[in-house]
C-alpha positions, 0 to 999 in steps of 0.5 A: 701711687701718690703720696698721701693716698691709701691703697685697698691693701693698706686699708685692709691691713690697718683694719686688721691691726686695729682688730688685732689690738682690739682683741688683745686689749679684751683678752689681756686681763685673762692672757697668759703672762708669756703672751701678755709680756710680748704683747706689752712690749709690741704695744709700747714700740708702737705707742712710741711711733703713735706718740710721735705721729700725734705730737707732730700732727697736732703742732703742724695742724694748729693755728696759726700755721708756721711761717705765717706772715699774715697780719692786717696791714694799713692802707698804702703800706709800702713794707711790712714784717714779722720777725723770725722769732714770731714766725719760724721755730728757732733752733735754739728755742730757750735761754736760761740766765740770759747774759747782756747782749744775748740773743734769741734768733737772728733779730732779737736781743736782751739788754740788761745791766744786772750783776746776776741775770735771773731772766729767761727767754723762751719761744713758745707755740701760739695755739689760740685761734685768735693768734696770727703769729705762729710762735710768741716769746715768754720772758720770765724775770725773778730777782732783778738788780739791774737799772734797765731791761730791754728787748731790741728787735733789729729791723731789716734793710727793707725797713729803711731803704727809701725812708723819708720823714713823711713816713709812719712806722707802725708796731702792732703787739700782743702783750700778756703780763702776769703783773702790770708793769710799765712798758715803753717802745722806742724807735731808733733810726740811725743816719750818719753819726746821729740817731733819731729816737721816738718813745711811746708808752704802752698802755697798762692792762691793755693786751692789743696795742698799736704804736705809730712813729711819725717821723715828720717830728724828727730831723731825720737825714734821708740821704744818711739813713743806715739802719733802724731798731726798736727797744721794748723796755720794760720798767720794774720787771722783777717777779714778773712773766711777760709774753709777746704773743706777736710783734709786727712792723709796717711802714707807710707814707703819711696821709697828706691834707 
């Protein structure tokens, strides 16, 4: 018998169980207390299993699918990536009072200089039909006594392998803000002892954003590229909640005219 198939005997048994509980529900108001007590315990045991099936099935059937790396890619893309935090369930889904340089997952790290951290990071499940990423990350900030707050995404080795000044690196994000705040995005590419930096500001009150970093305007030494990372820098983040529903990266050669 193949996995997932239900035999005739199983179907008949399931119908009999359903009829039993239907009769028990109808007679509960008049049943003897000893019988009712026994049925109540059985019902609670059954409910625990049913609740587990419902919870797991709703999570698995919800859109988008866990592990999805599906998102639009510009024409000519030679590398594309969605970080683990937005793609897979993490073992550690949340951090309260996040310390400086503390990571959520293997690729995302929070930096700040607060004396007392009132920042919380939490991976959340995306269930909106419009969302392509299976997960998002929620950042809650209460008091903030520091001078900077940034979420850093380390790009994988594939992002910088063969990287040239003729490349454009693109970031697509979906950002929800409880209150409007300034968010800057900075690409950092380390080559030898130097680091090239390109900064853009995300539009305020715009949920879907695309930022492109054209490396033609840098002094990148193509032969010495070592690694790259992206900073999301939040200005005046106190008493706010920011949800990053998605973050995807891609790379393509610049069109020549």
